[in-house]
BAVEXZA-740354 format. One line per field, with one value per residue: x, y, z of N, C-alpha, C in turn; chain; residue in three letters. Coordinates in pm, 1 decimal, padded with zeros to 6 digits. Layout:
BEGIN
n.xx c(X; ...) .
n.yy c(Y; ...) .
n.zz c(Z; ...) .
ca.xx c(X; ...) .
ca.yy c(Y; ...) .
ca.zz c(Z; ...) .
c.xx c(X; ...) .
c.yy c(Y; ...) .
c.zz c(Z; ...) .
chain c(A; ...) .
res c(ALA; ...) .
//
This chain:
BEGIN
n.xx c(02778.6; 02613.9; 02715.4; 02637.4; 02360.7; 02331.3; 02434.9; 02246.0; 02011.5; 02090.1; 02125.1; 01858.5; 01745.7; 01868.3; 01766.2; 01494.5; 01502.5; 01588.2; 01362.1; 01196.3; 01282.2; 01273.3; 01346.1; 01166.5; 01008.4; 00897.5; 00662.8; 00512.9; 00194.8; 00225.8; 00370.8; 00579.4; 00726.2; 00687.0; 00710.1; 00841.4; 01013.0; 00850.1; 00530.2; 00213.6; -00038.3; -00368.4; -00553.4; -00422.8; -00398.8; -00666.2; -00718.4; -00548.8; -00659.3; -00914.6; -00850.7; -00864.5; -00651.1; -00421.3; -00426.4; -00632.5; -00810.7; -01088.3; -01177.9; -01221.5; -01296.1; -01543.1; -01631.2; -01631.5; -01710.5; -01899.5; -01906.0; -01799.5; -01881.5; -01976.8; -01837.2; -01637.7; -01732.1; -01603.3; -01436.0; -01406.5; -01593.8; -01424.2; -01450.2; -01554.4; -01359.0; -01129.1; -01174.9; -01092.9; -00819.8; -00484.4; -00274.7; -00020.9; -00086.0; -00255.0; -00072.5; 00096.7; -00077.7; -00123.0; 00130.7; 00202.8; -00029.8; -00055.5; 00082.3; -00090.2; -00305.9; -00276.9; -00416.0; -00519.0; -00659.0; -00576.8; -00323.3; 00030.1; 00131.6; 00378.0; 00582.5; 00839.4; 00962.2; 00947.3; 00704.4; 00433.9; 00375.8; 00459.1; 00498.2; 00785.6; 00880.9; 00795.5; 00918.4; 01078.4; 00974.7; 00763.6; 00406.3; 00295.8; 00464.6; 00667.7; 00586.9; 00334.3; 00201.4; 00207.4; 00042.9; -00202.1; -00244.5; -00276.3; -00517.3; -00689.4; -00676.0; -00801.1; -01061.4; -01120.7; -01127.1; -01352.6; -01555.0; -01563.2; -01655.8) .
n.yy c(02680.7; 02497.4; 02254.8; 02272.6; 02260.7; 02001.5; 01853.4; 01915.7; 01809.6; 01539.8; 01478.9; 01507.7; 01298.9; 01079.3; 01093.9; 01061.7; 00804.6; 00658.6; 00674.9; 00517.4; 00252.9; 00063.0; -00241.0; -00537.3; -00722.3; -01022.9; -01204.4; -01483.6; -01439.0; -01167.8; -00839.3; -00703.5; -00460.3; -00116.1; -00001.5; 00230.5; 00507.0; 00713.2; 00779.5; 00641.9; 00823.2; 00862.9; 01016.4; 01064.5; 00797.7; 00726.0; 00874.2; 00743.5; 00485.0; 00541.5; 00642.7; 00606.2; 00588.2; 00543.2; 00357.1; 00184.1; 00028.8; 00032.3; -00096.2; -00360.1; -00376.5; -00249.2; 00034.9; 00288.8; 00523.3; 00742.8; 00929.6; 00808.3; 00642.1; 00323.5; 00107.3; -00179.8; -00533.2; -00770.2; -00844.0; -00849.6; -00602.2; -00318.2; -00221.1; -00443.3; -00638.1; -00553.2; -00576.8; -00801.7; -00808.8; -00725.7; -00428.5; -00500.4; -00734.5; -00633.7; -00473.2; -00673.6; -00807.4; -00619.9; -00572.6; -00829.6; -01011.6; -01262.7; -01437.6; -01532.6; -01626.8; -01805.5; -01792.2; -01537.0; -01235.5; -00991.6; -00751.6; -00760.3; -00506.3; -00409.7; -00591.6; -00680.8; -00880.5; -01201.3; -01181.4; -01205.9; -01132.2; -00853.8; -00537.6; -00439.4; -00173.7; -00136.5; -00322.4; -00425.3; -00219.5; -00109.4; -00106.7; 00067.6; 00298.6; 00248.7; 00438.6; 00510.1; 00267.4; 00252.7; 00471.7; 00379.8; 00160.6; 00298.0; 00429.2; 00205.3; 00095.9; 00301.6; 00262.7; 00028.4; 00108.9; 00273.4; 00086.9; -00058.5; 00115.5) .
n.zz c(-00814.6; -00943.4; -00843.6; -00577.8; -00599.5; -00706.9; -00491.6; -00292.4; -00408.8; -00430.0; -00161.4; -00074.7; -00218.2; -00099.0; 00162.8; 00102.8; -00011.2; 00209.4; 00370.8; 00224.5; 00220.2; 00439.8; 00607.7; 00533.6; 00770.1; 00811.1; 00998.8; 01047.1; 00930.4; 00888.3; 00838.4; 01041.1; 01099.0; 01003.2; 00660.7; 00615.8; 00775.5; 00836.6; 00973.0; 00860.4; 00678.5; 00717.7; 00570.3; 00325.1; 00254.7; 00214.2; -00015.9; -00197.6; -00202.4; -00304.9; -00551.0; -00897.2; -01057.0; -00909.1; -00666.4; -00740.6; -00600.9; -00581.2; -00802.4; -00745.6; -00472.4; -00241.4; -00040.4; 00220.6; 00054.1; -00041.4; -00243.6; -00464.3; -00753.4; -00888.6; -00747.8; -00673.4; -00667.4; -00654.0; -00454.5; -00092.4; 00097.9; 00211.5; 00477.3; 00612.6; 00568.7; 00701.8; 00969.2; 01126.4; 01108.1; 01197.0; 01205.7; 01109.3; 00971.4; 00773.4; 00630.6; 00527.2; 00352.6; 00158.5; 00057.9; -00047.7; -00154.8; -00273.7; -00123.1; 00063.1; -00075.0; -00343.4; -00582.9; -00602.9; -00743.0; -00676.0; -00704.2; -00622.8; -00437.9; -00358.1; -00388.6; -00617.2; -00755.4; -00921.6; -01050.9; -01290.3; -01635.3; -01659.6; -01790.6; -01975.9; -01918.5; -01660.2; -01502.1; -01204.3; -01053.8; -00791.7; -00741.6; -00554.5; -00339.7; -00043.2; 00148.2; 00051.6; 00089.1; 00368.3; 00420.1; 00314.5; 00483.6; 00726.0; 00670.2; 00638.2; 00895.4; 01031.0; 00943.1; 01069.9; 01336.3; 01327.2; 01271.0; 01504.8; 01699.5) .
ca.xx c(02635.7; 02560.1; 02754.5; 02555.6; 02229.1; 02343.1; 02452.3; 02117.3; 01921.3; 02138.9; 02091.1; 01715.0; 01719.1; 01911.9; 01668.4; 01373.8; 01527.8; 01592.8; 01224.5; 01124.9; 01338.8; 01287.0; 01345.4; 01042.4; 01026.4; 00779.8; 00642.3; 00389.4; 00113.1; 00234.5; 00496.0; 00578.3; 00776.0; 00644.2; 00801.8; 00910.7; 01030.5; 00742.2; 00401.7; 00115.1; -00135.2; -00496.0; -00616.8; -00355.7; -00434.2; -00801.8; -00707.3; -00486.3; -00757.6; -01024.5; -00800.4; -00876.8; -00523.1; -00310.8; -00448.7; -00727.0; -00876.1; -01232.7; -01213.9; -01264.6; -01352.8; -01628.0; -01592.8; -01704.3; -01681.9; -02029.4; -01885.9; -01747.5; -01976.9; -01924.8; -01738.9; -01629.2; -01796.0; -01527.2; -01361.0; -01484.2; -01603.0; -01307.1; -01485.5; -01572.8; -01238.4; -01022.5; -01216.3; -01023.6; -00677.2; -00401.4; -00201.6; 00086.2; -00148.8; -00300.5; 00048.0; 00142.3; -00171.8; -00105.5; 00263.3; 00206.7; -00149.4; -00043.0; 00140.0; -00202.3; -00397.4; -00200.9; -00502.8; -00579.6; -00646.0; -00520.1; -00180.5; 00127.5; 00156.0; 00513.8; 00678.3; 00883.6; 01025.1; 00864.9; 00572.7; 00405.5; 00317.7; 00491.0; 00553.6; 00928.6; 00909.2; 00756.4; 00993.8; 01157.6; 00907.3; 00643.6; 00288.2; 00293.9; 00587.7; 00653.7; 00508.1; 00194.5; 00144.8; 00183.6; -00074.0; -00319.6; -00262.0; -00333.1; -00658.6; -00763.2; -00685.2; -00903.9; -01191.4; -01136.8; -01166.0; -01490.3; -01648.9; -01568.2; -01730.1) .
ca.yy c(02680.9; 02371.8; 02147.1; 02285.0; 02210.5; 01855.8; 01801.5; 01927.0; 01710.2; 01408.5; 01463.7; 01486.3; 01165.1; 00981.8; 01096.7; 01001.2; 00662.2; 00601.1; 00662.9; 00423.1; 00119.1; -00009.8; -00385.4; -00609.3; -00827.8; -01110.1; -01292.0; -01555.2; -01375.3; -01023.5; -00763.8; -00639.4; -00322.9; -00031.3; 00000.9; 00359.4; 00565.7; 00811.0; 00712.3; 00655.0; 00931.3; 00804.1; 01099.4; 01030.3; 00659.3; 00725.6; 00924.1; 00637.3; 00377.6; 00588.2; 00684.3; 00509.6; 00588.0; 00504.0; 00232.3; 00101.2; -00062.5; 00029.8; -00184.9; -00487.7; -00358.1; -00134.9; 00091.8; 00407.9; 00630.5; 00776.9; 01013.3; 00725.8; 00551.3; 00201.5; 00038.1; -00321.2; -00636.6; -00893.6; -00868.4; -00803.7; -00461.8; -00284.3; -00210.9; -00578.1; -00720.8; -00509.3; -00594.9; -00906.3; -00805.9; -00624.9; -00338.1; -00578.7; -00826.3; -00551.8; -00437.8; -00792.5; -00839.2; -00521.8; -00596.5; -00952.4; -01091.6; -01399.3; -01519.1; -01585.5; -01691.1; -01814.3; -01761.9; -01404.1; -01141.9; -00867.8; -00742.5; -00734.9; -00362.9; -00369.4; -00692.6; -00650.0; -00997.5; -01320.3; -01144.4; -01247.2; -01036.9; -00715.2; -00466.7; -00411.5; -00043.2; -00140.1; -00425.5; -00377.1; -00108.7; -00147.0; -00027.7; 00174.6; 00314.5; 00210.3; 00540.2; 00497.3; 00150.5; 00291.7; 00559.2; 00294.0; 00084.7; 00391.7; 00447.4; 00082.4; 00086.8; 00398.1; 00198.5; -00072.1; 00183.0; 00320.5; -00023.9; -00104.6; 00213.3) .
ca.zz c(-00786.9; -00992.2; -00752.4; -00457.2; -00635.7; -00717.8; -00355.8; -00224.1; -00467.1; -00391.6; -00020.0; -00066.2; -00269.8; 00000.4; 00270.6; 00049.5; -00026.1; 00343.7; 00417.2; 00140.5; 00213.5; 00565.1; 00585.1; 00559.1; 00868.6; 00812.2; 01113.9; 01015.6; 00826.9; 00911.9; 00825.8; 01171.8; 01096.1; 00891.6; 00546.8; 00616.4; 00907.9; 00856.0; 00994.3; 00754.6; 00686.4; 00677.9; 00467.2; 00199.5; 00225.9; 00156.9; -00153.9; -00277.2; -00217.8; -00389.4; -00681.4; -01007.3; -01126.1; -00820.7; -00595.1; -00816.9; -00507.1; -00601.6; -00913.1; -00687.8; -00339.1; -00211.3; 00087.5; 00264.9; -00041.2; -00101.3; -00363.2; -00573.8; -00816.8; -00950.2; -00665.2; -00708.0; -00586.7; -00672.7; -00330.9; 00024.4; 00134.9; 00293.5; 00618.8; 00667.8; 00558.9; 00792.3; 01107.5; 01201.7; 01076.2; 01263.8; 01116.9; 01046.1; 00875.8; 00659.8; 00555.0; 00454.2; 00245.4; 00050.8; 00000.5; -00127.5; -00126.4; -00325.3; -00015.7; 00139.5; -00168.6; -00469.3; -00696.3; -00590.3; -00855.0; -00621.0; -00735.3; -00516.6; -00450.5; -00321.4; -00435.3; -00753.1; -00817.1; -00933.6; -01101.8; -01427.2; -01731.1; -01625.8; -01906.2; -01953.3; -01857.3; -01519.3; -01430.3; -01091.7; -00985.9; -00717.6; -00776.1; -00454.8; -00260.8; 00096.4; 00218.3; 00009.0; 00156.7; 00507.6; 00419.0; 00294.8; 00608.1; 00824.7; 00634.9; 00669.0; 01041.3; 01073.3; 00916.9; 01175.2; 01456.2; 01306.9; 01278.3; 01644.1; 01781.2) .
c.xx c(02573.5; 02593.1; 02674.5; 02416.5; 02230.3; 02355.1; 02320.9; 02020.2; 01962.0; 02105.6; 01943.3; 01679.8; 01757.1; 01813.6; 01540.1; 01389.3; 01530.6; 01452.1; 01148.3; 01169.7; 01365.2; 01277.5; 01208.2; 01073.2; 00897.4; 00778.7; 00508.0; 00315.4; 00117.3; 00370.3; 00496.8; 00616.3; 00717.0; 00751.2; 00881.5; 00928.0; 00923.5; 00610.4; 00307.0; 00016.4; -00267.6; -00566.1; -00555.3; -00390.2; -00571.7; -00797.5; -00647.7; -00587.7; -00868.5; -00979.9; -00812.0; -00750.3; -00409.5; -00334.4; -00535.3; -00805.3; -01025.7; -01274.4; -01272.0; -01337.1; -01454.5; -01585.9; -01671.6; -01671.1; -01812.1; -02015.4; -01840.7; -01854.8; -01902.8; -01810.4; -01748.9; -01704.6; -01726.7; -01453.5; -01442.5; -01486.9; -01487.7; -01338.0; -01498.8; -01441.8; -01128.0; -01051.9; -01136.7; -00872.7; -00605.1; -00335.4; -00093.8; 00030.9; -00200.0; -00182.7; 00093.0; 00051.1; -00165.4; 00028.3; 00261.7; 00087.5; -00139.4; 00020.2; 00030.5; -00302.2; -00329.3; -00284.9; -00565.2; -00562.7; -00590.8; -00370.8; -00095.1; 00170.7; 00299.5; 00619.5; 00712.9; 00943.2; 00927.0; 00724.3; 00556.6; 00348.3; 00335.7; 00553.3; 00698.7; 00956.3; 00871.6; 00831.5; 01078.0; 01094.9; 00786.3; 00527.5; 00277.3; 00428.3; 00562.0; 00568.7; 00361.4; 00128.0; 00116.5; 00062.4; -00202.4; -00347.5; -00324.1; -00481.3; -00740.3; -00778.4; -00790.9; -01044.4; -01222.9; -01184.8; -01311.6; -01590.9; -01663.2; -01656.5; -01878.4) .
c.yy c(02547.9; 02257.0; 02152.9; 02228.6; 02057.7; 01793.6; 01805.4; 01821.9; 01568.6; 01380.4; 01438.1; 01345.8; 01059.6; 00977.5; 01029.4; 00850.6; 00594.8; 00582.2; 00556.2; 00279.0; 00054.7; -00159.1; -00443.9; -00722.4; -00907.5; -01191.8; -01360.5; -01487.7; -01222.6; -00967.4; -00670.7; -00491.7; -00244.4; -00029.2; 00130.0; 00407.9; 00670.4; 00737.0; 00734.4; 00766.5; 00877.1; 00884.2; 01071.4; 00887.6; 00648.3; 00771.4; 00817.4; 00526.8; 00418.7; 00624.3; 00572.8; 00508.2; 00533.9; 00367.2; 00133.0; 00004.4; -00077.2; -00047.7; -00314.7; -00473.2; -00244.7; -00084.3; 00216.8; 00530.6; 00670.6; 00859.4; 00932.7; 00630.6; 00427.8; 00138.9; -00112.1; -00413.4; -00772.4; -00935.8; -00813.6; -00651.5; -00431.3; -00279.0; -00346.8; -00656.0; -00677.7; -00543.0; -00694.7; -00908.8; -00695.4; -00534.6; -00414.6; -00677.1; -00751.6; -00516.1; -00555.7; -00824.4; -00740.2; -00545.3; -00718.0; -01042.5; -01235.8; -01493.3; -01588.8; -01660.5; -01690.9; -01777.4; -01624.1; -01321.7; -01007.6; -00862.7; -00726.2; -00589.7; -00321.7; -00466.9; -00662.6; -00770.5; -01113.4; -01292.6; -01190.9; -01131.2; -00891.5; -00650.8; -00428.7; -00277.5; -00037.2; -00245.4; -00362.3; -00261.7; -00161.8; -00058.6; 00092.5; 00180.8; 00265.4; 00309.5; 00532.3; 00376.6; 00183.5; 00384.0; 00477.4; 00213.6; 00175.0; 00415.5; 00323.6; 00062.2; 00184.0; 00343.1; 00099.0; -00004.8; 00227.8; 00207.4; -00077.1; -00013.5; 00201.3) .
c.zz c(-00827.4; -00896.0; -00622.1; -00482.8; -00644.1; -00578.5; -00278.5; -00276.3; -00429.4; -00245.7; -00000.4; -00113.3; -00168.0; 00116.3; 00224.8; 00038.0; 00110.4; 00398.5; 00340.6; 00158.6; 00348.4; 00533.6; 00616.7; 00656.3; 00876.4; 00940.2; 01091.9; 00902.9; 00834.0; 00871.8; 00946.0; 01164.8; 00980.2; 00781.9; 00539.2; 00759.6; 00938.1; 00876.5; 00876.7; 00783.5; 00630.9; 00568.7; 00330.3; 00157.4; 00163.3; 00011.8; -00246.0; -00305.7; -00314.1; -00530.9; -00784.7; -01093.4; -01039.8; -00759.5; -00671.0; -00729.2; -00536.0; -00726.2; -00858.6; -00555.0; -00338.3; -00074.1; 00117.2; 00179.1; -00110.8; -00229.2; -00484.9; -00625.3; -00866.1; -00871.6; -00692.0; -00614.8; -00605.8; -00546.3; -00214.1; 00037.6; 00230.6; 00441.6; 00684.7; 00670.3; 00654.7; 00938.1; 01188.1; 01178.0; 01151.9; 01159.3; 01040.6; 00944.0; 00753.3; 00570.1; 00469.3; 00336.7; 00130.9; -00019.0; -00091.6; -00097.7; -00175.4; -00222.8; 00065.9; 00053.4; -00305.4; -00591.4; -00692.1; -00717.8; -00807.1; -00650.9; -00609.7; -00531.0; -00421.1; -00370.5; -00580.4; -00825.1; -00822.8; -00982.1; -01246.3; -01507.9; -01690.5; -01749.4; -01876.6; -01885.4; -01709.2; -01438.5; -01319.8; -01015.5; -00910.0; -00762.6; -00683.3; -00384.0; -00118.7; 00174.0; 00179.2; 00074.7; 00303.2; 00518.4; 00404.3; 00421.6; 00714.6; 00796.6; 00672.2; 00819.2; 01092.3; 01046.6; 01027.5; 01303.3; 01444.9; 01318.5; 01420.3; 01727.2; 01766.1) .
chain c(A; A; A; A; A; A; A; A; A; A; A; A; A; A; A; A; A; A; A; A; A; A; A; A; A; A; A; A; A; A; A; A; A; A; A; A; A; A; A; A; A; A; A; A; A; A; A; A; A; A; A; A; A; A; A; A; A; A; A; A; A; A; A; A; A; A; A; A; A; A; A; A; A; A; A; A; A; A; A; A; A; A; A; A; A; A; A; A; A; A; A; A; A; A; A; A; A; A; A; A; A; A; A; A; A; A; A; A; A; A; A; A; A; A; A; A; A; A; A; A; A; A; A; A; A; A; A; A; A; A; A; A; A; A; A; A; A; A; A; A; A; A; A; A; A; A; A; A; A) .
res c(UNK; UNK; UNK; UNK; UNK; UNK; UNK; UNK; UNK; UNK; UNK; UNK; UNK; UNK; UNK; UNK; UNK; UNK; UNK; UNK; UNK; UNK; UNK; UNK; UNK; UNK; UNK; UNK; UNK; UNK; UNK; UNK; UNK; UNK; UNK; UNK; UNK; UNK; UNK; UNK; UNK; UNK; UNK; UNK; UNK; UNK; UNK; UNK; UNK; UNK; UNK; UNK; UNK; UNK; UNK; UNK; UNK; UNK; UNK; UNK; UNK; UNK; UNK; UNK; UNK; UNK; UNK; UNK; UNK; UNK; UNK; UNK; UNK; UNK; UNK; UNK; UNK; UNK; UNK; UNK; UNK; UNK; UNK; UNK; UNK; UNK; UNK; UNK; UNK; UNK; UNK; UNK; UNK; UNK; UNK; UNK; UNK; UNK; UNK; UNK; UNK; UNK; UNK; UNK; UNK; UNK; UNK; UNK; UNK; UNK; UNK; UNK; UNK; UNK; UNK; UNK; UNK; UNK; UNK; UNK; UNK; UNK; UNK; UNK; UNK; UNK; UNK; UNK; UNK; UNK; UNK; UNK; UNK; UNK; UNK; UNK; UNK; UNK; UNK; UNK; UNK; UNK; UNK; UNK; UNK; UNK; UNK; UNK; UNK) .
//
């Protein structure tokens, strides 16, 4: 019985890992391919962006979150900043914003190497998983659609 449980859990881990580790294909200022085989979920992305424990986006950005008090003003409003960026460009800016602005205060949400001042217990770990980044990208793209209409 124990070996069956281990096999099931191992199989689930392999499927989960496969969904998390799609290759990053950079093309200019974009990451062309999604980071996972599962599409992003805009509702989950909104929760990540609004979360003060997960995404922490509202520390610097403001956005369409009437229920959230004390939104940031250090970075552009999300609705305005997504307007001119494609899905692939948004993905790239979340994965590694320092690639576009070496002096940015925005963290690299997916890059794990070449970072400064990372606590030892967090070394080698990304802030967000590939699926969480795809969820955030889906949410940001949904903002873009709303601003166009």
